[in-house]
C-alpha positions as CSV (number, residue, x, y, z in Angstrom):
1,M,38.3,236.1,-89.4
2,T,38.4,239.3,-91.7
3,P,37.4,243.1,-90.6
4,E,34.2,242.2,-92.5
5,D,33.2,239.3,-90.6
6,D,33.9,241.0,-87.3
7,A,31.7,243.9,-88.5
8,F,29.1,241.6,-89.2
9,E,29.1,239.3,-85.8
10,D,29.0,242.8,-83.8
11,R,26.0,243.8,-85.9
12,K,24.4,240.4,-85.3
13,K,25.0,240.4,-81.6
14,S,24.1,244.2,-81.5
15,Q,20.5,243.5,-83.1
16,E,20.1,240.2,-80.6
17,A,20.8,242.5,-77.6
18,K,18.1,245.1,-79.2
19,Y,15.8,242.8,-79.7
20,K,16.1,241.2,-76.4
21,M,15.8,244.8,-74.8
22,E,12.6,245.3,-76.6
23,E,11.1,242.6,-75.9
24,E,11.7,242.5,-72.3
25,R,10.5,246.2,-72.1
26,R,7.6,245.4,-74.0
27,F,6.6,242.4,-71.5
28,K,7.3,244.5,-68.6
29,V,5.1,247.4,-69.9
30,R,2.2,244.5,-70.7
31,S,2.3,243.5,-67.4
32,R,2.4,246.7,-65.7
33,R,-0.6,247.8,-67.8
34,D,-2.3,244.5,-66.8
35,K,-1.8,245.6,-63.0
36,L,-3.0,249.3,-63.4
37,A,-6.0,247.8,-65.1
38,G,-6.7,245.8,-62.1
39,M,-6.3,248.7,-59.8
40,W,-8.6,250.9,-61.8
41,V,-10.7,248.5,-61.6
42,A,-10.7,247.7,-58.1
43,G,-10.9,251.7,-57.6
44,R,-14.2,251.6,-59.7
45,L,-15.6,248.8,-57.7
46,G,-14.7,250.6,-54.2
47,L,-12.4,248.0,-53.0
48,D,-8.8,249.1,-51.0
49,G,-5.8,247.5,-49.6
50,A,-5.5,243.9,-50.0
51,A,-8.2,243.6,-52.3
52,T,-6.9,245.9,-55.0
53,Q,-3.7,244.0,-54.8
54,E,-5.3,240.8,-55.1
55,L,-7.0,242.4,-58.2
56,A,-4.6,243.7,-59.7
57,G,-2.6,240.6,-59.7
58,E,-5.3,238.5,-61.0
59,A,-5.6,241.0,-63.7
60,V,-1.4,240.3,-64.7
61,I,-2.6,236.5,-64.9
62,I,-5.6,237.4,-67.3
63,G,-3.3,239.1,-69.3
64,F,-0.9,235.7,-69.5
65,D,-3.9,233.9,-70.6
66,S,-5.5,236.8,-73.0
67,R,-4.4,236.7,-76.8
68,G,-4.8,240.3,-77.0
69,D,-6.3,243.5,-75.8
70,A,-9.6,242.6,-76.6
71,D,-9.3,239.4,-74.8
72,F,-7.9,240.9,-72.0
73,A,-11.1,243.2,-72.0
74,H,-13.3,240.2,-72.0
75,M,-11.7,238.3,-69.7
76,L,-11.3,241.2,-67.1
77,A,-15.1,242.1,-67.6
78,E,-16.2,238.5,-66.8
79,R,-14.1,238.5,-63.6
80,I,-15.6,242.0,-62.8
81,A,-18.9,240.1,-63.3
82,A,-17.9,237.6,-61.0
83,L,-17.7,240.0,-58.5
84,G,-20.7,241.5,-58.7
85,G,-19.2,244.6,-60.6
86,N,-20.7,246.5,-63.7
87,I,-17.8,247.2,-66.2
88,G,-18.3,246.4,-69.5
89,E,-15.7,245.0,-72.2
90,A,-15.8,248.6,-74.2
91,E,-14.9,250.5,-71.4
92,I,-12.0,248.7,-70.1
93,A,-10.6,248.4,-73.7
94,A,-11.4,252.3,-74.0
95,E,-9.0,252.6,-70.7
96,L,-6.3,250.3,-72.0
97,P,-4.4,253.2,-74.0
98,G,-4.2,255.6,-71.3
99,L,-2.8,252.8,-68.6
100,T,-0.3,251.5,-71.3
101,E,0.9,255.2,-71.5
102,E,1.4,255.5,-68.0
103,A,3.2,251.9,-67.7
104,R,5.6,253.2,-70.3
105,R,6.2,255.9,-68.2
106,Q,6.6,254.0,-64.8
107,I,9.0,251.3,-66.6
108,A,10.9,254.3,-68.3
109,R,11.3,255.7,-64.7
110,E,12.3,252.3,-63.2
111,Y,14.9,251.1,-65.8
112,P,16.3,254.1,-67.5
113,S,18.9,251.9,-69.2
114,A,19.6,248.6,-70.4
115,L,17.7,245.6,-68.4
116,D,20.4,243.5,-68.3
117,S,24.3,243.1,-69.0
118,D,24.2,241.5,-72.5
119,H,22.5,244.7,-73.8
120,A,24.5,246.9,-75.4
121,P,23.8,250.2,-77.6
122,V,23.1,249.5,-81.0
123,G,26.2,250.5,-83.3
124,D,28.9,249.9,-79.9
125,G,31.9,247.7,-81.4
126,P,35.4,248.3,-82.5
127,F,34.1,249.2,-86.2
128,A,30.9,251.6,-85.2
129,R,31.1,254.9,-87.0
130,R,32.2,257.7,-84.6
131,R,30.8,260.9,-84.4
């Protein structure tokens, strides 16, 4: 292998690691956002303790089953209605951006560095430019 091949392979591995890290972080943020949404709904319905945790878990499962934010809001609103609550899709959808930002902050605090040992900072390698 030539040094150029090594550099290309380094760049490829680095990009794959970056993609994996971004996908893992996106998954964690989305799951946390859904949990926070369930907790927000539980608070609005006057639930506490185990009922709050149960609804938060249900919201995470709804998130796995949904095809996007609008579908998530729709499915969660249906679950709320089944519990006798009255929080509409539009109200849930309006709350999601703030919950997403809070989820990002929480995940950043909990995982300040790479999530796995195969994640390396992009550009780390024998041919990376040094400052």
